[in-house]
C-alpha positions, 0 to 999 in steps of 0.5 A, spaced: 507 380 293 505 373 291 500 375 285 505 380 283 511 375 283 506 370 279 504 376 274 511 377 273 512 370 271 506 370 266 509 376 263 516 372 264 517 365 261 514 361 255 513 356 250 515 357 242 519 360 238 517 364 231 520 364 225 527 368 225 528 367 232 534 363 231 538 367 225 543 364 221 547 370 218 553 374 215 557 379 219 558 386 217 561 386 211 566 391 207 563 398 207 558 396 212 561 398 218 557 403 223 561 409 221 559 408 214 552 406 214 547 411 214 541 409 218 534 411 216 531 417 221 530 415 228 534 409 227 540 406 229 545 401 225 546 395 229 552 391 226 552 383 224 556 378 228 556 373 233 553 374 240 552 369 246 545 369 248 542 367 254 544 366 262 546 359 264 544 361 271 537 363 270 532 357 268 528 361 263 534 364 259 538 357 259 542 354 256 546 359 253 548 359 245 551 362 240 547 366 234 550 369 228 545 375 226 545 379 220 546 387 220 539 391 221 536 398 223 533 399 230 529 404 232 533 409 237 527 410 242 521 406 244 514 408 239 511 413 243 504 415 244 505 421 239 507 416 234 502 411 235 497 417 235 499 419 228 498 412 226 491 411 229 489 418 226 491 416 219 488 409 219 482 409 224 485 403 227 482 401 234 486 397 239 485 391 242 484 395 249 480 400 245 475 394 244 476 390 251 480 394 256 487 393 258 491 390 264 492 395 270 496 393 276 494 396 283 501 395 288 497 397 294 492 391 293 498 387 289 493 385 284 492 386 276 485 387 274 482 389 267 480 396 266 475 396 261 476 404 260 484 403 260 487 404 253 493 407 249 491 414 251 489 413 258 493 407 260 490 407 267 483 408 265 479 414 265 481 415 273 488 416 271 491 422 267 492 422 259 498 419 256 504 424 255 506 424 247 513 423 249 512 417 253 512 410 250 505 407 248 502 402 252 496 398 253 498 395 246 497 388 244 502 384 240 497 384 234 497 392 235 504 393 235 504 388 228 499 393 225 503 399 227 509 396 224 506 394 217 503 401 217 510 404 218 514 399 213 518 396 219 517 389 223 518 387 230 525 385 232 526 377 234 529 375 241 536 374 238 536 381 234 533 384 241 539 381 245 544 382 240 542 390 240 542 390 247 549 387 247 551 393 243 552 388 237 559 386 239 557 381 244 558 385 250 558 381 257 555 387 261 549 385 265 545 391 262 545 394 255 548 401 258 554 397 263 555 394 269 550 397 274 543 400 275 546 406 279 552 409 278 555 415 282 548 417 284 545 416 277 539 411 275 540 408 268 533 406 267 526 407 270 525 401 275 521 400 281 524 402 288 522 402 295 517 397 298 513 392 294 507 396 295 509 403 293 514 405 288 518 411 291 520 414 285 527 415 287 529 414 279 524 420 278 518 416 275 513 412 278 510 410 272 513 410 265 518 416 263 519 420 257 523 416 252 530 417 252 530 420 259 536 415 262 541 416 256 543 411 251 547 405 250 554 405 247 550 403 240 545 409 241 539 406 243 535 408 249 530 404 254 533 398 253 532 396 260 526 398 264 520 403 262 516 398 259 517 391 256 518 390 249 514 385 244 518 381 239 516 377 233 517 371 236 513 365 240 516 364 247 519 357 248 525 354 252 531 355 249 533 348 250 527 346 245 529 351 239 531 346 235 525 342 236 518 343 233 514 348 236 508 345 237 502 348 241 504 355 243 500 361 246 505 366 248 509 371 245 516 373 247 518 380 250 524 383 252 527 389 256 523 389 263 519 395 266 518 400 271 514 395 275 521 390 275 525 390 282 531 386 282 529 381 288 522 379 284 523 381 277 530 383 274 527 384 267 532 389 265 538 385 264 540 384 257 538 376 257 532 377 261 525 374 258 518 375 259 512 373 255 504 374 254 499 372 249 498 376 243 492 379 245 494 382 252 494 389 253 498 391 259 500 398 263 507 396 262 508 393 255 510 397 249 515 396 243 520 398 238 521 396 231 527 394 226 528 394 219 533 389 215 539 393 213 542 392 206 
C-alpha cells in the first residue's frame, strides 16, 4: 500500500495559490438570500459569508483562517460524461489524455500506470468498459476542465469557494458536507473505498465512479461534495501558511473532495477541509470537476 499512500500524497498536498484563492468579499446582502435568488439551471446558490478554512490538526490544512466569500452559483452536480461529450461534439476538442493517455490505478499491484488508451470515454483504457453518461467525467486534466468551463460560460471554483460551499455557506463545523458521519443507519453518504487496501469490497454499491447524485445532497443542495472523484479548483496549491507570501515557483493545482479510492486510514480526502494536488496536465481515473458562476 506504500505506493498508494505516496500517490495519495502526490494527488494531496502542495505549493501555490492561484488568483482569487483568498477572496475578500461581501456577505449576502438584502434581497440576496438563498430563498430569493434564482440560480441558473443545474446550479445552486451559495450565499456569501465568512467561513473558517482548514483543519489545524492536519499539516496540509493548517493553519486555520477566516475567509470572507462573495455569493456565487455552483453546479449542483459534477460535470458528467454526457455533458462533456456534448462539449467535445460541439467543439472537436481533444483532451490531454486523448493525446497522451491517462493514469490508471491497479489495486492488486498497488501501483499507478499510464495507459495510452485511457481517456474520458474509457477511463480504464480499452480493456475497461465505456464511461456511463450519468457518471462524472474523469481522465480530464486541469487544462481540459478550463476549456470546458470557457465553453460553458463558467469557471472552476477557488479552494475557498469550494470549502465554503461544502460547509453549507454557513461555516458548518461538521467534518463532511452532508453531516457528522460517513455512514448512518446503514446508509453510505459517499462513494469511498471499503474493504482491504488491495480490493474495494463495494459495500457502498460502487467500486469505481458512481452516477452523480447517487448518495443524496447536502443541505445546500449539492451532490458528491465528498467521495466519487476529486475535483479540480482554479488555484495553485501551496501551504496556507504561505498564502500571504509571493507564490514563487509552483507546479501543481489544488483539488478538493476525495474520491472512490479514499479510505479513512490513508486518504481521508472526503472531509470538507481535505486538500489534494496534481500538475495541471495530469489526467486521472479518479479526478473530475464541477463549475461555478459569479452571483449578482
